[in-house]
C-alpha positions as CSV (number, residue, x, y, z in Angstrom):
1,X,-0.5,22.6,-5.4
2,X,3.1,20.3,-4.2
3,X,2.3,16.8,-4.0
4,X,2.9,15.0,-0.6
5,X,5.1,12.4,-2.9
6,X,7.0,13.2,-5.8
7,X,9.6,10.7,-7.2
8,X,11.6,12.4,-10.1
9,X,13.9,10.4,-12.6
10,X,14.4,7.6,-10.2
11,X,16.7,4.9,-11.3
12,X,17.9,1.8,-9.0
13,X,20.8,-0.6,-10.3
14,X,22.3,-3.7,-8.8
15,X,25.4,-5.0,-10.4
16,X,24.7,-2.6,-13.6
17,X,21.2,-4.1,-14.0
18,X,18.3,-1.4,-13.7
19,X,15.6,-2.5,-11.8
20,X,13.6,0.7,-11.5
21,X,14.2,3.0,-14.5
22,X,13.6,6.7,-14.8
23,X,10.7,6.5,-12.5
24,X,8.1,9.5,-12.1
25,X,5.5,9.4,-9.7
26,X,3.2,12.2,-7.9
27,X,0.7,11.6,-5.3
28,X,-1.5,14.4,-4.4
29,X,-2.4,15.2,-0.7
30,X,-5.8,12.8,0.2
31,X,-5.2,10.5,-3.0
32,X,-5.7,6.9,-3.0
33,X,-3.2,5.7,-5.6
34,X,-2.5,2.2,-6.8
35,X,0.6,0.9,-8.0
36,X,0.2,-2.3,-10.4
37,X,2.0,-4.6,-12.4
38,X,3.2,-8.6,-12.8
39,X,5.3,-10.3,-10.5
40,X,8.7,-8.9,-10.9
41,X,7.6,-5.6,-12.1
42,X,9.6,-3.8,-9.3
43,X,6.5,-2.5,-7.1
44,X,7.9,-3.7,-3.9
45,X,11.3,-2.0,-5.1
46,X,9.6,1.0,-5.5
47,X,8.4,0.7,-1.7
48,X,11.8,-0.4,-0.4
49,X,13.0,2.9,-2.2
50,X,10.4,5.3,-0.5
51,X,10.8,3.8,2.9
52,X,14.5,3.9,2.7
53,X,15.4,0.3,2.6
54,X,17.1,1.2,-0.9
55,X,18.7,4.6,-2.1
56,X,18.3,5.6,-5.7
57,X,21.3,5.4,-7.9
58,X,20.0,8.6,-9.5
59,X,17.1,11.0,-9.6
60,X,15.1,12.3,-6.6
61,X,12.5,11.2,-3.9
62,X,10.6,14.4,-2.5
63,X,8.2,14.3,0.8
64,X,6.3,17.6,0.5
65,X,9.2,19.0,-1.3
66,X,11.8,17.9,1.0
67,X,14.3,15.5,-0.7
68,X,14.8,12.4,1.1
69,X,17.3,10.4,-0.8
70,X,19.6,9.6,1.9
71,X,17.4,9.8,4.7
72,X,17.3,6.6,7.1
73,X,14.2,4.7,7.6
74,X,13.5,5.6,10.9
75,X,13.7,9.0,10.0
76,X,11.3,8.8,7.2
77,X,9.0,7.2,9.6
78,X,9.2,10.5,11.9
79,X,8.9,12.7,8.7
80,X,5.3,10.6,7.9
81,X,6.1,7.8,5.7
82,X,4.0,4.7,7.3
83,X,4.4,1.2,5.9
84,X,2.7,-2.1,5.8
85,X,4.5,-5.7,4.5
86,X,3.7,-8.2,2.3
87,X,4.6,-10.7,5.0
88,X,2.8,-10.0,8.2
89,X,5.7,-8.8,11.0
90,X,3.6,-9.0,13.9
91,X,4.7,-10.2,17.6
92,X,2.6,-13.2,17.9
93,X,3.0,-13.3,21.7
94,X,2.0,-9.7,22.4
95,X,-1.9,-8.8,22.3
96,X,-3.3,-6.7,19.4
97,X,-2.9,-3.4,21.6
98,X,0.6,-4.1,22.2
99,X,1.4,-5.0,18.7
100,X,-0.2,-1.6,17.7
101,X,1.8,0.5,20.3
102,X,5.0,-1.0,19.0
103,X,4.4,1.4,16.1
104,X,4.4,4.5,18.5
105,X,8.3,3.7,19.1
106,X,9.6,6.4,16.6
107,X,7.9,8.8,18.7
108,X,8.6,7.9,22.2
109,X,12.2,6.6,21.7
110,X,13.8,3.1,22.1
111,X,12.1,-0.2,23.2
112,X,12.8,-1.4,26.4
113,X,12.9,-5.2,27.6
114,X,9.6,-7.1,26.6
115,X,9.2,-4.4,24.1
116,X,6.4,-2.4,25.9
117,X,7.8,-0.4,28.9
118,X,5.2,0.1,31.8
119,X,5.5,3.8,31.8
120,X,4.5,3.6,28.0
121,X,1.4,1.4,28.7
122,X,0.8,4.1,31.5
123,X,0.8,7.0,29.0
124,X,-3.0,7.7,28.5
125,X,-2.1,9.7,25.1
126,X,-0.4,6.7,23.3
127,X,-2.8,4.1,24.7
128,X,-5.8,6.3,23.5
129,X,-4.0,6.6,19.9
130,X,-3.5,2.8,19.6
131,X,-7.1,2.3,20.9
132,X,-8.5,4.8,18.5
133,X,-6.3,3.2,15.5
134,X,-7.7,-0.4,16.6
135,X,-11.4,0.8,16.7
136,X,-10.8,2.3,13.2
137,X,-9.7,-1.1,11.6
138,X,-13.0,-2.7,13.1
139,X,-10.9,-4.8,16.1
140,X,-12.1,-3.2,19.3
141,X,-13.3,-6.6,20.4
142,X,-10.0,-8.3,20.0
143,X,-7.9,-5.4,21.5
144,X,-6.7,-7.8,24.4
145,X,-6.3,-10.8,22.4
146,X,-3.1,-12.4,21.2
147,X,-2.0,-11.9,17.8
148,X,-1.1,-15.5,17.6
149,X,-4.2,-17.3,16.2
150,X,-6.1,-14.6,15.4
151,X,-7.4,-15.1,11.5
152,X,-5.1,-13.9,8.8
153,X,-7.5,-11.2,7.7
154,X,-7.5,-9.6,11.3
155,X,-3.7,-9.9,11.3
156,X,-3.7,-7.8,8.3
157,X,-5.8,-5.1,9.9
158,X,-3.6,-5.2,13.1
159,X,-0.7,-4.3,10.6
160,X,-2.7,-1.2,9.0
161,X,-3.6,0.1,12.5
162,X,0.1,-0.2,13.7
163,X,1.2,1.9,10.4
164,X,-1.8,4.5,11.5
165,X,-0.2,5.0,14.8
166,X,2.9,6.1,13.2
167,X,0.8,9.4,12.0
168,X,1.7,9.0,8.5
169,X,1.1,11.8,5.9
170,X,2.0,9.0,3.2
171,X,0.8,5.6,4.2
172,X,2.1,2.7,1.9
173,X,0.0,-0.4,1.7
174,X,2.1,-3.5,0.4
175,X,-0.3,-6.2,-1.1
176,X,-2.9,-5.5,1.6
177,X,-5.5,-8.0,0.2
178,X,-2.9,-10.9,-0.6
179,X,-4.0,-14.3,1.1
180,X,-7.4,-13.0,1.8
181,X,-10.7,-14.5,0.5
182,X,-13.7,-12.7,-1.2
183,X,-15.2,-12.0,1.9
184,X,-12.5,-10.6,3.9
185,X,-11.3,-8.4,0.8
186,X,-14.7,-6.6,0.6
187,X,-14.3,-6.1,4.7
188,X,-10.9,-4.8,4.0
189,X,-12.3,-2.4,1.3
190,X,-14.7,-1.3,3.9
191,X,-12.5,-0.9,6.8
192,X,-10.0,1.3,4.6
193,X,-12.7,3.8,3.2
194,X,-13.7,4.3,7.0
195,X,-10.5,4.2,8.6
196,X,-8.0,6.1,6.4
197,X,-8.3,9.9,7.2
198,X,-9.3,11.9,4.2
199,X,-6.2,14.1,4.1
200,X,-3.9,11.1,4.1
201,X,-2.4,9.9,0.8
202,X,-2.2,6.4,0.3
203,X,-0.1,4.4,-2.4
204,X,-1.3,0.8,-2.4
205,X,0.8,-2.3,-4.3
206,X,-1.9,-4.8,-5.1
207,X,-2.3,-7.6,-7.5
208,X,-6.3,-7.4,-7.1
209,X,-7.4,-5.3,-9.8
210,X,-11.3,-5.1,-8.4
211,X,-9.7,-4.1,-4.7
212,X,-7.6,-1.4,-6.4
213,X,-10.3,0.1,-8.6
214,X,-12.9,0.0,-5.3
215,X,-10.0,2.1,-3.4
216,X,-7.8,4.2,-5.6
217,X,-8.6,7.4,-7.8
218,X,-5.5,7.2,-9.7
219,X,-3.2,4.0,-10.9
220,X,0.3,3.7,-12.2
221,X,1.4,0.7,-13.6
222,X,4.9,-0.8,-14.0
223,X,6.6,-3.4,-16.1
224,X,10.2,-4.4,-15.4
225,X,11.0,-1.1,-13.3
226,X,9.5,1.3,-15.8
227,X,5.9,3.1,-16.1
228,X,3.9,1.9,-18.8
229,X,0.8,3.9,-18.1
230,X,-0.9,6.2,-15.5
231,X,-4.3,7.7,-15.0
232,X,-8.0,6.8,-13.7
233,X,-8.3,3.1,-12.9
234,X,-10.7,2.3,-15.5
235,X,-8.3,3.9,-18.2
236,X,-5.2,2.0,-17.0
237,X,-6.8,-1.0,-16.5
238,X,-7.5,-1.3,-20.4
239,X,-4.5,0.2,-21.6
240,X,-3.0,-2.0,-24.3
241,X,0.3,-2.2,-22.5
242,X,-1.0,-2.8,-19.3
243,X,-3.2,-5.6,-20.7
244,X,-0.2,-7.4,-22.5
245,X,2.5,-7.0,-19.6
246,X,0.1,-7.7,-16.6
247,X,-2.2,-10.2,-18.0
248,X,-0.9,-11.3,-21.4
249,X,-2.1,-9.9,-24.7
250,X,-4.7,-12.6,-25.6
251,X,-6.7,-11.3,-22.2
252,X,-8.4,-8.0,-21.4
253,X,-9.6,-6.9,-18.0
254,X,-13.4,-6.3,-17.6
255,X,-13.1,-3.0,-15.5
256,X,-16.9,-3.5,-14.0
257,X,-15.7,-6.5,-12.4
258,X,-11.7,-6.6,-11.9
259,X,-11.8,-10.1,-13.6
260,X,-9.8,-11.2,-16.4
261,X,-11.8,-12.3,-19.7
262,X,-10.4,-14.0,-22.9
263,X,-10.2,-11.2,-25.5
264,X,-12.0,-13.2,-28.4
265,X,-14.4,-13.7,-25.9
266,X,-15.3,-10.2,-25.0
267,X,-14.8,-9.0,-28.5
268,X,-17.6,-11.5,-29.6
269,X,-19.9,-10.2,-26.6
270,X,-19.2,-6.6,-27.9
271,X,-20.0,-7.3,-31.3
272,X,-23.1,-9.0,-30.3
273,X,-24.3,-6.2,-28.3
274,X,-23.5,-4.0,-31.4
275,X,-25.8,-6.1,-33.5
276,X,-28.5,-6.2,-31.1
277,X,-28.6,-2.6,-31.0
């Protein structure tokens, strides 16, 4: 089966410095893939390569086996790449519904004055698509509220709904859990599980290991722009290179909870359980 996304040997250099180097990633149809790594590992740079902000110095990016290296940002959206961002990009003076409808401009043409043309609002198809996306992320009751003043966790969901109305085959979620408290993160996991179509492929950049483990069936770990591990979440989280690069070599990840544990404490606990047995 041809993967929805195939990144092969991709390198990106700035001033002779490789910020992404010889990267290979394959995302299958319907897969939820996590992209993890320490700050500066190159995760958001990879998203910028996939969405067209940057063009690779070498290598290939294929979407459904079609090379998209030189394809501009707006064309990639039409081809089926949707994206959210670390920093919210909402129009605070517009309603939730209007913000979500902004995601449809790639399908309906250029935006007019005040961003939401009257004929666009009157189009029942686009209105219904936007409403369905909003309801899918649990914001039905907030549809006509101004984005400004809504809780941060709600604003994160608006961004996701706006990405969904672009009708993506591949959805890029850039740190969706950043800035959320424990309750909001748990709610977002539930929302994503319910709202993302089964056939949609998703690539998630996220620091929250527990969040990634709750959603993803596959994980790729980066450090200094290179892939250092790949596989099932529980295997990647305990990979020695990931532990050292992502957390420090004196820590390990408790794969059952996603928390960081001192390696000596973990070893002692393990030894104690062995003795008890």
